[in-house]
C-alpha positions in Angstrom: 9.1 43.3 -31.0 6.8 45.1 -28.7 7.6 45.7 -25.1 5.5 46.6 -22.1 6.6 50.2 -22.6 5.0 50.2 -26.1 1.6 49.0 -24.8 -1.1 51.4 -23.8 -1.5 52.1 -20.1 -4.9 50.4 -20.0 -3.5 47.0 -21.0 -0.7 47.2 -18.5 -3.2 48.2 -15.8 -5.4 45.1 -16.6 -2.4 42.9 -16.5 -1.3 44.2 -13.1 -4.9 43.8 -11.8 -4.9 40.2 -13.0 -1.5 39.6 -11.5 -2.7 41.0 -8.1 -5.8 38.7 -8.2 -3.6 35.6 -8.9 -1.2 36.6 -6.1 -4.1 37.0 -3.7 -5.6 33.6 -4.7 -2.2 31.9 -4.2 -1.7 33.5 -0.8 -5.2 32.3 0.2 -4.2 28.7 -0.5 -1.6 28.6 2.1 1.7 26.7 2.3 2.5 24.5 -0.6 3.9 21.7 1.6 0.5 21.6 3.4 -1.3 21.4 0.1 0.9 18.5 -1.0 0.1 16.7 2.3 -3.6 17.2 1.8 -3.5 15.9 -1.8 -1.5 12.9 -0.7 -4.0 12.1 2.1 -6.8 12.4 -0.4 -5.1 10.0 -2.9 -4.4 7.5 -0.1 -8.0 7.6 1.3 -9.7 7.0 -2.0 -9.0 3.3 -1.6 -10.9 3.1 1.7 -14.3 3.3 0.0 -13.7 0.8 -2.7 -14.1 -3.0 -2.3 -12.6 -4.0 -5.6 -9.4 -2.5 -6.9 -7.9 -2.4 -10.4 -4.3 -3.6 -11.1 -2.8 -0.1 -10.8 -4.8 0.7 -7.6 -3.7 -2.6 -6.1 -0.1 -1.8 -6.8 -0.4 1.6 -5.0 -2.5 0.1 -2.2 0.1 -2.7 -1.6 3.1 -0.4 -2.2 4.7 -2.8 -4.8 5.8 -2.3 -8.4 3.7 -3.3 -11.4 6.2 -6.1 -12.3 6.2 -7.7 -8.8 2.4 -7.7 -8.7 2.2 -9.1 -12.2 4.7 -11.9 -11.2 2.6 -12.7 -8.1 -0.6 -13.0 -10.2 1.1 -15.1 -12.8 2.3 -17.5 -10.1 -1.2 -17.4 -8.6 0.4 -16.3 -5.3 -2.1 -13.5 -4.7 -5.9 -13.8 -5.0 -7.1 -12.0 -8.1 -10.0 -12.1 -10.6 -10.0 -11.9 -14.4 -13.7 -11.5 -15.3 -13.1 -11.1 -19.1 -9.8 -12.8 -19.2 -7.7 -9.7 -19.6 -8.2 -7.0 -16.9 -7.1 -8.1 -13.4 -9.1 -7.1 -10.3 -8.5 -7.6 -6.6 -10.8 -7.7 -3.6 -9.4 -5.4 -0.9 -10.3 -7.8 1.9 -8.5 -10.7 0.3 -5.5 -8.5 -0.3 -5.5 -7.6 3.4 -5.8 -11.3 4.4 -3.0 -12.2 2.0 -0.7 -9.4 3.4 -1.2 -10.8 6.9 -1.1 -14.5 6.2 2.6 -15.2 7.1 2.9 -13.9 10.6 6.2 -13.9 12.3 5.8 -14.8 16.0 7.5 -13.0 18.8 10.0 -14.6 21.1 7.5 -14.6 23.9 4.9 -16.3 21.7 7.5 -18.9 20.8 8.3 -19.6 24.4 4.6 -19.9 25.4 4.0 -22.3 22.5 7.0 -24.4 23.4 5.9 -24.6 27.0 2.5 -25.6 25.9 3.7 -28.4 23.6 6.2 -29.7 26.1 3.6 -29.9 28.9 1.1 -31.9 26.8 3.3 -34.1 24.7 4.4 -37.5 26.3 8.1 -38.0 26.7 9.2 -40.6 24.1 10.8 -43.8 25.4 14.2 -44.6 24.2 14.1 -47.5 21.8 16.9 -50.1 21.7 17.0 -51.3 18.1 18.7 -54.6 17.8 19.8 -54.8 21.4 18.6 -57.2 24.1 16.9 -56.0 27.2 19.1 -56.7 30.2 17.3 -58.2 33.2 
């Protein structure tokens, strides 16, 4: 087995030069955590330009698993399209509307709504079923 000591000096020199170039390139890239953030931002932003999403893209966009989205499409709970009967596609606008369709109202909104309804609804009269009116 040959070792570095057995190789000619020219080969070792070329290897060291290449290693220096690689180290300089890696140093120029910066912190790896920052690179991961930039890559993640790019992956998340690629959906902003598309109007129609594939099944996998919709799973990532919604943040749900494949099996949950498949169950929702099988139950026809989420709007989707099957142009050729097999592949499933989603309109991004319809997904956004579907995500926001079941709003939970705040306590203040409930109070305002209750006050509105009690102010416009007539007070029901008490009915005396089967009883005579006393005069």
